[in-house]
C-alpha positions in Angstrom: -0.2 -0.1 0.1 1.2 3.5 -0.8 0.8 6.8 1.6 -2.3 7.6 0.0 -4.0 4.5 0.2 -2.7 4.2 3.9 -4.6 7.9 4.5 -7.5 6.9 2.7 -8.0 3.5 5.0 -7.2 5.8 8.2 -9.6 8.1 6.9 -12.6 5.9 6.1 -12.1 4.2 9.4 -12.6 7.1 11.7 -15.5 7.9 9.7 -16.5 4.4 10.4 -15.7 4.8 14.3 -17.8 8.0 14.1 -20.8 6.4 12.7 -20.5 3.4 14.6 -20.6 5.8 18.0 -23.3 7.5 16.6 -25.0 4.0 16.1 -27.8 5.5 13.4 -26.1 3.7 10.6 -26.2 0.1 9.8 -23.1 -2.1 10.1 -23.8 -3.1 6.6 -24.1 0.6 5.3 -20.9 1.6 7.4 -19.1 -1.1 5.3 -20.3 -0.1 1.9 -20.2 3.6 2.4 -16.4 3.4 4.0 -14.9 0.5 1.6 -14.5 -1.9 4.6 -15.0 -5.6 4.9 -17.8 -6.5 7.2 -15.1 -8.4 9.2 -13.4 -4.9 9.7 -16.2 -3.2 10.8 -17.0 -5.9 13.5 -13.3 -5.2 14.7 -14.2 -1.2 14.7 -17.0 -2.1 16.5 -15.4 -4.0 19.3 -12.6 -1.0 19.4 -15.0 1.6 19.6 -16.9 -0.1 22.3 -13.9 -0.7 24.2 -12.9 3.0 23.9 -15.9 4.3 25.0 -16.3 2.3 28.0 -12.6 3.4 29.2 -13.6 7.0 28.3 -16.8 6.6 30.4 -15.0 5.2 33.4 -12.4 8.1 33.1 -15.4 10.6 33.1 -17.4 8.7 36.0 -13.8 9.0 37.9 -13.7 12.9 37.5 -17.2 13.6 38.2 -16.8 11.8 41.5 -13.2 12.8 42.1 -14.9 17.0 41.6 -16.9 16.2 44.3 -14.9 15.6 47.0 -14.8 18.3 49.5 -11.3 17.7 50.4 -10.1 19.3 46.8 -9.3 23.0 46.4 -11.3 25.1 43.9 -8.4 25.2 41.8 -8.5 21.7 41.7 -12.1 21.5 40.9 -11.7 23.9 38.1 -8.8 21.9 36.3 -11.4 18.8 36.9 -14.0 20.3 35.5 -11.9 21.6 32.3 -11.0 18.1 32.0 -14.4 16.6 31.6 -15.9 19.5 29.3 -12.4 18.2 27.2 -13.1 14.6 27.4 -17.0 15.5 26.6 -16.1 17.3 23.6 -13.7 14.7 22.4 -16.1 11.9 23.0 -19.3 13.3 21.8 -18.3 16.2 19.2 -14.8 14.3 18.2 -13.0 17.7 18.8 -9.9 17.9 20.5 -9.6 21.2 22.8 -6.3 23.2 21.7 -4.5 25.1 24.0 -6.3 28.5 22.8 -9.8 26.9 23.7 -8.7 25.6 26.9 -7.0 28.8 28.1 -10.4 30.6 27.1 -12.5 27.7 29.3 -9.8 28.3 32.1 -10.6 32.0 32.1 -14.3 31.7 32.0 -14.2 29.3 34.8 -11.5 31.0 37.0 -14.0 32.0 39.7 -15.9 29.5 39.7 -16.2 27.9 43.8 -17.4 24.7 44.7 -20.8 25.5 44.7 -20.8 27.2 41.0 -19.2 23.8 40.0 -21.6 21.3 41.6 -24.6 23.2 40.2 -22.9 23.5 36.6 -22.3 19.6 36.5 -26.0 19.0 38.5 -27.3 17.2 35.4 -24.5 14.8 35.2 -24.8 11.6 37.4 -21.8 9.7 37.6 -24.2 6.7 39.0 -26.5 6.7 36.0 -26.4 4.1 33.0 -23.9 5.1 30.0 -26.5 6.1 27.7 -28.2 8.4 30.2 -24.4 9.9 30.9 -23.8 10.3 27.3 -27.0 12.2 26.9 -26.8 14.3 29.9 -22.9 14.9 29.1 -23.8 16.1 25.8 -26.3 18.3 26.6 -24.0 19.7 29.7 -20.8 20.1 27.0 -23.0 22.0 24.7 -24.8 24.5 27.3 -21.4 25.1 28.7 -19.6 25.8 24.8 -22.8 27.9 24.2 -22.4 29.7 27.5 -18.8 30.4 26.8 -19.8 31.7 23.3 -22.1 33.9 24.5 -19.9 35.2 27.4 -17.2 35.7 24.8 -19.5 37.9 22.2 -20.9 40.1 25.7 -17.6 40.6 26.5 -16.3 41.6 23.0 -19.2 43.7 22.1 -18.5 45.7 25.3 -15.1 46.1 24.9 -13.7 44.2 28.1 -11.3 41.8 26.3 -7.9 43.0 26.1 -7.2 43.7 22.4 -10.5 44.4 21.6 -10.7 47.5 18.9 -14.0 48.7 20.4 -12.5 49.3 23.5 
């Protein structure tokens, strides 16, 4: 196989992984659409299930850790950032780059324990996987929308450094 064939294979497998995680496309359609064998699709299903399980266990651990009354607010903010990043990766298949992480840190820099608990209220680590993912999706999209609206509000009123409207 040449480099282009390798890249096409990796791209089609990544698309297949996303479709498998989404769950709305049949195995046969994934195989046909991505040019994969049915056996490879079954292998990918197994890999995606294993990876998803590991990520959900990591998410649950962070959700329990953030509730620990003995950790500092700074540690809670770091865990909240990690939760947002993990959910963005799982649900939207997007990696938070450093500039976006800095924006999130800036947005949550004054959150204390009560604010963080309230922010994460809809996500119960004890719930089933599908419920955890559903509420995680609702949380991360709501959180990112709030971040976006806050950025727009600050930009409109000239509160951010380097803003031309100041």
